[in-house]
C-alpha positions in Angstrom: 101.1 74.0 40.1 99.6 70.9 41.6 97.0 71.7 44.1 97.6 69.8 47.8 94.8 67.1 47.0 96.7 66.5 43.9 99.8 66.0 45.4 98.4 63.9 48.0 95.5 61.8 46.5 97.7 58.5 46.2 99.2 58.8 49.9 98.3 55.2 51.6 97.4 53.1 48.7 100.4 50.7 49.3 99.9 48.9 52.3 102.4 46.4 53.7 100.3 45.1 56.0 96.4 45.4 56.7 95.3 48.4 58.9 94.3 46.3 62.0 97.6 44.6 61.9 99.3 48.2 61.6 97.5 49.6 64.4 98.3 46.7 66.6 101.9 47.0 66.0 101.8 50.9 66.3 99.8 50.6 69.6 102.6 47.9 71.0 105.4 50.5 69.9 103.5 53.4 71.8 103.1 51.3 74.7 106.3 49.8 75.0 108.1 53.7 74.9 105.7 54.4 77.9 106.6 51.2 79.5 110.1 51.9 79.0 110.1 55.2 81.2 108.2 54.0 83.8 111.3 53.3 85.8 112.4 56.6 85.5 109.1 58.0 86.5 109.4 55.8 89.8 113.0 57.1 90.5 112.0 60.6 89.9 109.5 60.2 92.5 111.9 59.3 95.3 110.5 60.1 98.6 106.7 60.4 97.5 105.6 56.8 97.7 102.0 57.3 96.8 103.3 58.8 93.2 105.8 55.5 93.3 102.8 53.3 93.9 100.8 54.8 91.0 103.8 54.6 88.4 104.2 51.2 89.9 100.4 50.3 89.1 100.3 52.0 85.7 103.6 50.2 84.8 101.9 46.5 85.8 98.9 47.5 83.6 101.2 48.7 80.7 102.8 44.9 81.4 99.4 43.4 81.0 98.6 45.5 77.7 101.7 44.8 76.0 101.5 41.0 76.7 98.2 40.8 75.2 99.1 43.1 72.5 101.8 40.1 71.8 99.1 37.4 71.9 97.0 38.9 69.2 99.8 39.9 66.9 101.0 36.3 67.4 97.4 34.9 66.4 97.3 37.0 63.4 100.9 35.6 62.3 99.5 31.9 63.3 96.3 32.7 61.0 98.6 33.9 58.0 96.7 37.4 58.4 99.7 39.4 59.3 
């Protein structure tokens, strides 16, 4: 019977893209998911203006971060590194 190490020794050997490009895509996806939820969070905080303002501030920050990640990905593509 194969050990756990033997059955997983080749996991991760094949990469479709560089680790740093994968990281950019992974983080962009995570942040897009969070961004998608902020409107619901704002609605859920109806009657709680401080909470709504907090969610709006976080949403603005997330939009800025998403834009930055998209710029970095575009630059990677332009440099043919992707």
